[in-house]
C-alpha positions as CSV (number, residue, x, y, z in Angstrom):
1,M,137.8,63.2,135.8
2,T,137.2,62.9,139.6
3,E,134.0,61.2,141.1
4,Q,133.4,64.7,142.6
5,S,132.7,66.1,138.9
6,R,129.8,63.5,138.8
7,E,126.4,64.2,140.3
8,T,123.2,62.5,140.9
9,A,121.4,65.3,140.4
10,F,121.8,68.4,137.4
11,N,121.6,71.3,139.8
12,L,122.3,74.9,139.1
13,S,124.1,77.5,141.5
14,W,122.5,80.9,142.3
15,L,125.4,82.5,140.1
16,L,124.1,80.2,137.0
17,L,120.6,81.2,137.7
18,S,121.7,84.7,137.7
19,W,123.2,84.4,134.5
20,G,120.3,82.7,132.8
21,V,118.0,85.4,134.2
22,L,120.5,88.2,132.7
23,C,120.7,86.8,129.3
24,G,116.7,86.3,129.6
25,L,116.3,89.9,130.5
26,F,118.8,91.3,127.7
27,A,117.0,89.3,125.2
28,G,113.5,90.3,126.5
29,G,114.5,93.6,126.6
30,L,115.4,93.6,123.0
31,M,112.4,92.3,122.0
32,S,109.9,94.3,124.1
33,I,111.6,97.5,122.3
34,G,109.3,99.4,120.0
35,E,106.3,96.9,121.6
36,P,102.9,98.4,123.0
37,V,103.5,99.0,126.8
38,S,101.1,96.3,127.8
39,T,103.0,93.4,126.9
40,K,106.3,94.5,127.9
41,S,106.2,93.1,130.6
42,G,104.8,89.6,129.9
43,M,107.6,89.9,127.1
44,I,110.8,90.6,129.1
45,A,109.1,87.6,131.8
46,G,108.8,85.2,129.1
47,A,111.7,85.6,127.8
48,I,114.0,85.0,131.3
49,I,111.4,82.1,132.0
50,G,112.5,80.6,128.3
51,A,116.3,81.3,129.1
52,I,116.5,79.4,131.8
53,L,114.4,76.4,130.9
54,F,115.8,75.9,127.5
55,S,119.2,76.2,129.1
56,Y,118.5,74.0,131.7
57,G,117.2,71.7,129.4
58,A,119.7,71.6,126.8
59,G,122.4,71.3,130.1
60,W,120.6,68.8,131.4
61,I,120.9,66.3,128.0
62,V,124.6,67.1,128.1
63,W,124.8,66.4,131.7
64,R,123.3,63.3,130.8
65,I,125.1,62.3,127.6
66,S,128.8,63.0,129.4
67,G,127.9,60.9,132.2
68,R,126.5,63.1,134.8
69,R,129.6,65.3,134.3
70,K,128.3,68.8,135.9
71,E,131.2,71.2,134.3
72,W,129.7,69.7,130.8
73,G,126.4,70.1,131.7
74,R,126.7,73.9,133.5
75,S,129.1,74.9,131.1
76,T,126.3,73.9,128.4
77,F,123.9,76.0,130.0
78,V,125.8,79.0,130.2
79,I,126.4,78.8,126.8
80,V,123.3,77.8,125.6
81,A,121.7,80.8,127.7
82,A,124.4,83.7,126.1
83,L,122.9,82.4,122.9
84,M,119.6,83.2,123.6
85,G,120.0,86.7,124.9
86,L,123.1,87.4,121.9
87,G,120.4,85.7,119.5
88,Q,117.9,88.8,119.7
89,I,120.7,91.2,118.4
90,F,119.8,90.6,114.7
91,P,116.6,90.9,115.2
92,F,116.9,94.0,117.2
93,L,118.8,95.7,114.6
94,E,116.1,94.8,112.1
95,K,113.4,96.5,114.1
96,S,115.7,99.2,114.5
97,S,116.6,99.5,110.8
98,L,112.5,99.7,110.2
99,S,112.3,102.3,112.8
100,S,115.2,104.5,111.6
101,A,113.4,104.2,108.0
102,I,110.4,105.3,108.9
103,A,112.0,108.2,110.9
104,I,114.4,109.3,108.0
105,S,111.0,109.2,105.8
106,A,109.2,111.0,107.9
107,S,111.9,113.8,107.8
108,A,112.4,113.9,104.3
109,M,108.5,114.5,103.5
110,P,108.2,117.8,104.2
111,E,110.8,118.7,101.9
112,Q,109.9,117.0,99.0
113,E,106.0,117.9,99.7
114,S,107.3,121.5,99.4
115,R,108.8,120.7,95.9
116,A,105.6,118.9,94.7
117,R,103.4,122.0,96.0
118,H,105.6,124.7,93.5
119,H,105.2,122.6,90.8
120,I,101.5,122.4,91.5
121,A,101.1,126.1,91.6
122,D,103.2,126.4,88.2
123,P,101.0,127.8,85.9
124,N,103.2,126.2,82.8
125,L,102.9,123.0,84.4
126,K,102.3,120.4,81.2
127,P,102.0,116.9,81.0
128,E,104.9,116.2,79.5
129,D,106.7,117.7,82.4
130,V,105.3,115.3,84.7
131,G,107.5,112.3,84.9
132,P,111.0,114.1,85.1
133,I,109.5,116.1,87.7
134,V,108.3,113.0,89.7
135,A,112.2,111.2,88.9
136,E,113.7,114.2,90.3
137,L,111.7,114.5,93.9
138,D,112.2,110.7,93.9
139,E,116.0,110.8,93.2
140,E,115.8,113.0,96.1
141,L,114.5,110.9,98.3
142,R,116.5,107.7,97.5
143,G,119.6,109.7,98.6
144,K,118.2,110.5,101.4
145,L,117.1,106.8,102.3
146,A,120.3,105.0,100.8
147,V,122.0,105.3,104.9
148,I,119.3,102.9,105.9
149,V,120.3,99.5,106.3
150,G,118.5,96.1,107.5
151,E,116.1,94.0,105.3
152,Q,112.9,95.6,106.8
153,G,114.4,99.1,106.5
154,R,115.2,98.9,102.9
155,K,111.6,97.1,101.9
156,F,110.0,99.9,103.8
157,A,112.3,102.5,102.2
158,D,111.8,101.2,98.7
159,G,107.5,100.8,99.2
160,I,107.5,104.5,100.4
161,R,109.4,105.7,97.6
162,S,106.7,103.6,95.5
163,F,104.1,105.1,96.6
164,R,105.2,108.7,97.0
165,R,106.3,108.0,93.0
166,I,102.5,107.1,92.2
167,Y,101.1,110.1,94.7
168,L,103.0,112.6,93.1
169,F,102.4,111.4,89.7
170,R,98.3,110.9,90.3
171,E,98.8,115.0,92.1
172,L,101.3,116.5,89.7
173,S,99.2,114.8,86.4
174,Y,95.9,116.5,87.6
175,A,97.7,119.6,88.4
176,A,99.4,119.8,85.2
177,A,95.7,119.0,83.2
178,L,94.1,121.7,85.2
179,Q,97.0,124.1,84.4
180,T,96.9,123.3,80.7
181,A,93.2,124.1,80.6
182,V,93.5,127.2,82.4
183,R,96.5,128.5,80.6
184,D,95.1,127.5,77.0
185,K,91.5,129.0,77.8
186,T,89.8,125.9,77.1
187,V,86.4,126.9,78.6
188,D,86.6,130.6,76.8
189,L,83.5,130.5,74.8
190,A,84.6,134.0,72.8
191,A,87.7,132.0,71.9
192,V,85.9,129.1,70.4
193,A,83.7,131.4,68.6
194,R,86.5,133.2,66.9
195,Q,88.5,130.0,66.4
196,R,86.4,126.8,66.3
197,D,88.8,124.5,67.7
198,F,86.4,121.9,69.1
199,D,88.7,119.0,69.0
200,P,91.8,120.5,71.0
201,R,89.4,121.7,73.8
202,R,87.3,118.6,74.3
203,R,90.8,116.4,74.3
204,Q,91.8,118.9,77.1
205,C,88.4,118.5,78.6
206,A,88.7,114.6,78.7
207,A,92.0,114.6,79.9
208,L,91.0,116.7,83.1
209,I,88.0,114.5,83.9
210,T,90.7,111.6,83.5
211,E,93.1,112.9,85.7
212,S,90.8,113.9,87.7
213,D,89.1,110.3,88.1
214,R,92.3,108.8,88.8
215,Y,93.5,111.2,91.3
216,S,90.4,111.0,93.3
217,A,90.4,107.2,92.9
218,F,93.9,107.2,94.2
219,L,93.1,109.1,97.3
220,D,90.2,107.4,98.3
221,A,92.0,104.0,98.3
222,G,93.8,105.6,101.6
223,A,96.1,103.4,103.3
224,A,95.4,100.6,100.7
225,A,97.1,102.3,98.4
226,M,100.1,102.9,99.9
227,R,99.9,99.0,101.8
228,Q,100.2,97.7,98.4
229,E,103.8,99.3,97.9
230,L,105.4,97.5,101.4
231,V,106.1,94.6,100.2
232,G,107.6,92.2,102.4
233,V,107.2,94.6,105.6
234,D,105.8,93.7,109.3
235,F,102.2,95.4,108.9
236,E,102.0,93.9,113.0
237,R,104.4,96.5,114.1
238,D,103.0,99.4,115.5
239,E,105.2,101.8,114.0
240,V,103.9,100.8,110.3
241,K,100.4,100.5,111.9
242,Q,100.8,104.4,112.8
243,V,102.3,104.9,109.0
244,L,99.4,103.3,107.8
245,A,96.9,105.5,109.6
246,G,98.4,108.9,109.2
247,S,98.6,108.1,105.4
248,A,94.8,107.2,105.7
249,K,94.2,110.1,107.5
250,A,96.3,112.5,105.5
251,M,94.7,110.9,102.0
252,N,91.2,110.7,103.4
253,E,91.5,114.7,104.9
254,T,92.6,115.8,101.1
255,S,89.8,113.4,99.9
256,A,87.1,114.9,101.9
257,N,88.6,119.0,101.6
258,Y,89.3,118.5,97.9
259,G,87.2,116.3,96.6
260,P,84.2,118.3,96.1
261,V,86.5,120.7,93.9
262,I,87.4,117.8,91.7
263,E,84.0,116.6,91.5
264,S,83.0,120.0,90.3
265,R,85.3,120.3,87.7
266,V,84.6,117.1,86.3
267,R,80.9,118.3,86.2
268,Y,82.2,121.5,84.6
269,A,84.4,120.0,82.1
270,R,81.6,116.9,81.2
271,A,78.8,120.1,80.3
272,Y,81.3,122.2,78.6
273,M,82.1,118.7,76.5
274,R,78.4,118.6,75.7
275,L,78.3,122.5,74.4
276,L,80.9,122.0,72.2
277,D,79.7,118.7,70.6
278,H,76.4,121.2,70.3
279,L,78.4,124.1,68.8
280,E,80.1,121.7,66.5
281,E,76.9,120.2,65.2
282,S,75.3,123.2,64.3
283,A,78.5,125.3,63.3
284,E,77.3,126.5,59.9
285,R,73.8,127.8,62.0
286,W,75.8,130.1,63.9
287,S,78.4,133.3,63.7
288,A,80.0,135.3,66.4
289,N,80.0,138.9,66.2
290,S,82.2,141.6,66.6
291,E,82.1,141.1,70.6
292,G,82.6,137.2,70.5
293,L,79.0,136.5,71.1
294,I,77.3,133.8,69.3
295,E,74.6,134.6,67.2
296,F,72.3,131.8,66.3
297,Q,70.4,131.2,63.2
298,T,67.6,129.7,64.6
299,D,65.3,129.2,67.9
300,Q,66.1,125.7,68.2
301,D,70.0,126.2,68.4
302,L,69.6,128.7,70.6
303,E,67.2,126.6,73.1
304,K,69.2,123.7,72.7
305,F,72.4,125.9,74.0
306,V,70.6,128.0,76.6
307,A,69.7,124.7,77.9
308,I,73.4,123.0,78.1
309,A,75.1,127.0,79.2
310,A,72.5,127.4,81.8
311,P,73.3,124.3,84.5
312,L,77.0,124.9,82.9
313,D,76.5,128.8,84.9
314,E,75.3,127.6,87.5
315,E,78.1,124.8,87.9
316,R,80.8,126.9,87.9
317,K,79.4,129.4,90.2
318,V,79.4,125.7,92.4
319,M,82.7,125.0,91.5
320,Q,84.1,128.9,92.7
321,E,82.4,128.8,95.8
322,L,83.9,125.1,96.5
323,E,87.2,126.5,95.5
324,R,86.9,129.4,97.8
325,L,85.6,127.4,100.6
326,H,88.8,125.1,100.2
327,L,91.4,127.9,99.7
328,Q,89.7,129.4,103.3
329,K,90.3,125.4,104.9
330,A,93.9,125.4,103.6
331,S,94.2,128.7,105.3
332,D,93.1,127.9,108.7
333,A,94.9,125.4,108.5
334,K,98.1,126.8,107.8
335,E,97.6,129.4,110.6
336,K,96.9,126.4,113.0
337,A,100.0,124.7,112.3
């Protein structure tokens, strides 16, 4: 090594400084992708300054240790600056994998939702059908999300699948309980008068109440329900915040629009169970005429029946009006879309 290769101070040429700026710009550019616009310039500037200072510090240390050999110090500067730039590639790929997972899952949701709506509207839907339907819909979603790579992307994909399984199970279980009650004419008093099958009807009402409460509670949970399933996902990312906000908005709208209908059905089912209890308790003191109407033998039993049935009839009218308003809102929303 010649004396000319040794320096009394570690200096960088404009070319090396430009290299440091380029590496910092590359690192900052990757770091700022997907970040708020207000922070992009600060992140890029910080990356440039950090790349130059850190690389210079590393170069200066090697320069001193090597006996002030400028080639060693400058080579170290070049290598460290390059590593700082290249070091952001993996985090960028992780960030991209999350963005890709969000985009792919968002594009897959309409089809899954459409399939779910088809099953919900099926008058033959039964509670025992719900599990296989949810498994089938989940498997279809899994296939579409299988192309996602990267740790954050996979965690998001797994979390979304878990959330959708719970959502679909709650929604379809409620629909199955409702369809069963409608299909079996659970609240048909004429059928009760003829068949006197109190327990099966009570069980169907109880099932509708239970599934209604579970579905309502899930909707009320909003974004918290999704957040609980997104284990290991970076909640500080803007894309994730937007997903959570969108989910909360959709679930809150569903709860606000459909919640009153569900609550009315629950009130009706509870009142109907009280009516069934009374009919069973007084079963030896009433009979059904040829038209299927109940005729009580005592005024006391009749008065109690009327006291329970009158509010039940009023609740039925409320429920029908709420259902009409809900269908109207859904139709209006579909036309706007």
